[in-house]
C-alpha positions in Angstrom: -9.5 -16.2 -9.9 -9.1 -17.8 -13.7 -5.7 -18.6 -14.9 -6.3 -16.3 -17.9 -6.8 -12.7 -17.2 -9.8 -11.2 -18.6 -9.5 -8.9 -21.6 -10.0 -5.3 -21.6 -13.6 -4.1 -21.2 -15.2 -2.6 -24.0 -14.6 1.1 -23.9 -12.2 1.1 -20.9 -8.4 2.1 -21.8 -6.3 -0.3 -20.8 -2.6 0.0 -20.9 -0.7 3.3 -19.8 -0.1 6.5 -20.6 1.6 9.3 -18.8 -0.6 8.7 -15.7 -0.3 4.9 -16.5 -3.9 5.0 -17.3 -4.1 5.0 -20.9 -2.8 2.9 -24.4 -2.4 4.5 -27.6 -4.4 4.1 -30.2 -2.3 2.6 -33.6 -0.5 5.2 -35.3 -1.3 6.5 -37.6 -0.4 5.9 -41.8 2.9 7.5 -42.4 3.0 9.2 -39.2 3.7 8.3 -35.7 2.2 9.7 -32.6 3.2 13.0 -32.7 4.5 14.8 -29.7 6.5 13.3 -27.2 5.7 11.9 -23.7 3.7 14.8 -22.6 1.5 14.6 -25.2 -1.6 12.6 -24.1 -3.0 10.5 -27.0 -6.6 9.9 -27.3 -8.8 8.0 -25.2 -10.6 5.0 -25.5 -10.4 1.5 -27.3 -10.0 1.3 -31.1 -12.8 1.3 -32.9 -14.9 -1.8 -33.7 -14.6 -3.7 -30.2 -12.4 -3.8 -26.8 -8.7 -5.2 -26.4 -7.4 -8.4 -27.0 -10.6 -10.2 -27.8 -9.4 -14.0 -27.5 -6.7 -13.2 -24.9 -3.0 -13.8 -25.3 -3.0 -17.0 -27.1 -4.0 -15.7 -30.4 -6.1 -12.9 -29.8 -5.5 -9.5 -31.3 -5.8 -5.5 -30.4 -9.8 -4.6 -31.0 -10.2 -8.8 -32.2 -7.9 -8.6 -35.0 -5.5 -11.4 -35.3 -2.4 -10.6 -33.2 0.6 -8.8 -35.3 2.8 -11.5 -36.3 6.7 -11.6 -33.9 10.0 -12.6 -35.6 13.5 -12.1 -34.1 14.2 -10.3 -37.1 11.8 -7.5 -35.9 12.6 -7.6 -32.6 16.2 -7.1 -32.4 16.5 -4.6 -35.2 13.2 -2.5 -33.3 16.0 -2.8 -30.2 18.7 -1.5 -32.0 17.3 1.2 -33.7 15.1 2.5 -30.7 18.3 2.2 -28.9 20.3 4.6 -31.0 17.9 6.9 -31.3 17.9 7.6 -27.7 21.3 6.5 -27.2 22.4 9.0 -24.5 19.3 8.9 -22.1 19.3 4.9 -22.7 22.8 4.6 -21.9 22.4 7.0 -18.6 19.4 4.9 -17.1 21.5 0.9 -18.1 24.4 2.7 -16.1 22.4 4.0 -13.3 21.0 0.2 -13.0 24.4 -1.3 -13.0 26.2 1.4 -10.9 23.8 1.8 -8.0 23.5 -2.4 -8.0 27.3 -2.6 -8.2 27.7 -0.1 -5.3 25.2 -2.2 -3.0 26.4 -5.1 -3.9 30.0 -4.0 -3.0 28.6 -2.6 0.1 27.6 -5.9 1.1 30.7 -7.6 0.3 32.8 -5.6 2.4 30.8 -5.8 6.1 31.4 -10.0 4.7 31.8 -10.7 9.0 29.0 -8.6 10.1 26.3 -10.6 9.0 23.7 -8.5 10.3 25.3 -5.6 7.6 25.8 -8.2 4.8 22.1 -9.1 5.0 20.6 -5.7 5.0 22.5 -4.6 2.2 21.9 -7.7 0.3 17.7 -6.8 1.0 18.3 -3.2 -0.1 20.0 -4.1 -3.2 17.4 -6.3 -3.9 14.6 -3.9 -3.1 16.7 -1.1 -5.6 17.3 -3.2 -8.1 13.5 -4.4 -8.6 12.4 -1.0 -8.4 15.1 0.0 -11.0 14.1 -3.1 -13.0 10.4 -2.2 -13.4 11.7 1.5 -14.0 13.3 0.3 -17.0 10.7 -1.8 -18.7 8.0 1.0 -17.9 10.4 3.2 -20.1 11.1 0.7 -22.8 7.5 0.5 -22.9 6.7 3.9 -23.3 9.3 3.9 -26.2 7.4 1.0 -28.2 4.4 3.2 -27.7 5.9 6.5 -29.3 5.9 8.2 -26.4 9.8 9.5 -26.3 12.0 9.8 -23.3 10.3 11.6 -20.5 12.7 14.5 -19.3 12.3 13.2 -15.5 13.6 9.8 -16.8 15.8 9.2 -14.4 13.3 9.9 -11.6 11.0 8.3 -13.1 13.2 5.1 -12.8 13.2 5.2 -9.2 9.3 5.6 -9.4 7.3 2.8 -11.7 3.6 2.2 -11.4 2.3 0.3 -8.2 5.3 0.3 -6.5 4.2 -2.5 -3.5 2.8 -4.6 -6.2 6.2 -4.1 -7.9 8.3 -5.3 -5.0 5.7 -8.1 -4.0 5.8 -9.4 -7.4 9.7 -9.4 -7.2 9.3 -11.2 -3.9 7.1 -13.8 -5.3 9.2 -14.8 -8.7 12.3 -14.9 -6.5 10.7 -17.6 -4.2 9.3 -19.8 -7.4 12.7 -19.4 -9.2 14.8 -20.1 -6.3 12.9 -23.3 -4.9 12.8 -24.2 -8.6 16.7 -24.3 -8.7 16.7 -26.1 -5.7 14.7 -28.7 -7.0 17.0 -30.0 -9.7 17.1 -26.8 -11.8 14.8 -27.4 -14.4 12.1 -26.3 -12.7 13.8 -23.0 -11.6 14.3 -22.7 -15.4 10.8 -23.0 -16.7 9.3 -21.1 -13.7 12.2 -18.2 -15.3 10.4 -18.4 -19.0 6.9 -18.8 -17.4 7.2 -15.6 -15.6 9.4 -13.7 -17.9 6.6 -10.8 -18.9 4.9 -10.4 -15.5 6.8 -6.9 -14.7 5.8 -6.0 -18.0 2.1 -6.9 -17.4 2.2 -5.6 -13.9 3.3 -2.2 -15.0 1.4 -1.9 -18.4 -2.0 -3.1 -17.2 -3.7 -1.3 -14.3 -6.3 -4.1 -13.6 -3.6 -6.3 -12.9 -1.9 -7.0 -9.6 1.4 -8.8 -8.6 -0.9 -12.3 -9.1 -2.9 -11.3 -12.0 0.3 -10.2 -13.5 2.2 -13.7 -13.2 -0.7 -15.7 -14.5 -1.0 -13.2 -17.2 2.7 -14.3 -18.2 2.4 -18.0 -17.8 -0.8 -17.9 -19.8 1.3 -15.8 -22.8 4.0 -18.1 -22.7 2.1 -21.2 -23.0 0.5 -19.6 -25.9 3.1 -18.3 -27.7 5.5 -20.8 -26.1 7.9 -21.4 -29.3 8.3 -17.5 -30.0 9.5 -17.0 -26.7 11.8 -19.8 -26.4 13.1 -18.3 -29.4 13.6 -14.8 -27.9 14.9 -15.7 -24.5 17.5 -17.6 -26.6 17.8 -14.8 -28.6 18.4 -13.0 -25.2 20.9 -15.4 -23.8 23.0 -14.8 -26.8 23.0 -11.2 -26.7 23.8 -10.8 -22.8 27.0 -13.7 -23.7 27.7 -11.6 -26.5 27.8 -8.4 -24.3 29.9 -10.1 -21.6 33.1 -11.4 -23.9 33.1 -7.8 -25.7 34.8 -6.8 -22.0 31.6 -6.4 -20.6 31.4 -2.8 -22.4 29.0 -4.7 -24.9 26.2 -5.1 -22.2 25.7 -1.5 -22.2 24.4 -2.4 -25.6 23.0 -5.7 -25.3 20.9 -4.8 -21.9 19.1 -2.0 -24.0 18.4 -4.4 -27.0 17.3 -7.0 -24.2 15.0 -4.4 -22.7 13.6 -2.7 -25.6 13.3 -6.1 -27.6 11.4 -7.7 -25.0 8.8 -4.9 -24.5 8.6 -4.9 -28.6 7.6 -8.8 -28.0 5.0 -8.3 -25.1 3.5 -6.0 -27.3 3.4 -8.3 -30.5 2.8 -11.3 -28.3 -0.5 -9.6 -26.7 -2.0 -8.0 -29.8 -1.0 -4.3 -29.2 0.8 -2.3 -31.6 4.1 -1.0 -31.6 5.3 2.7 -32.9 8.0 2.9 -35.2 
């Protein structure tokens, strides 16, 4: 298998729609997408060719150059989108934090019982992986102008390609853990290189777990400066949210997820609504 995933073939929709099988066209001038999540966008690639001409390192949507990316665009997009959907987004983040925290607490409560501790540890990992993928899918929906699904809480537990999501989480965990054991630095490199793998997996119906890892590596190595700048920005947002009595994380985490979805879309040459 090639280290760089193939571009979307002409005439075949990529990305994800309400059924995770379609990518919307760029929004009309002065408009948006019109309609919410339940209104499917027109199908088919944009006029002038297929998707991703030239790959993730510099190709664009429909063969055009990728739109410019900057922290000054990503952070305001995340904050603006968060404020416009503050209720549902906060609820989703609270579900993610509370469920993970509860499972970790249960695991700690049975500290003397190794089987139960391991069982809750594995359950916590599975639930955390699934919920994170569901949040990523929701963030991508917002970059596509789809709005918040009415059943968004259920959707958090039902991300697309669930078996591949779990496989990807396992592969990432093993790669990063081994890297951290090997003098830490390789693990940090692995975290950076695989940063967009979940976004690729839930956005691209043609990619599996391994293909998504390869796609993320290709995207990061082709846009290393922008990715490192964004990850440092995310680290700063997370630290700021933690210092604000942890309550700040309720704002920092949505901005990180939404800003990363924005960054993924821009660096892969896809349009962003709003």
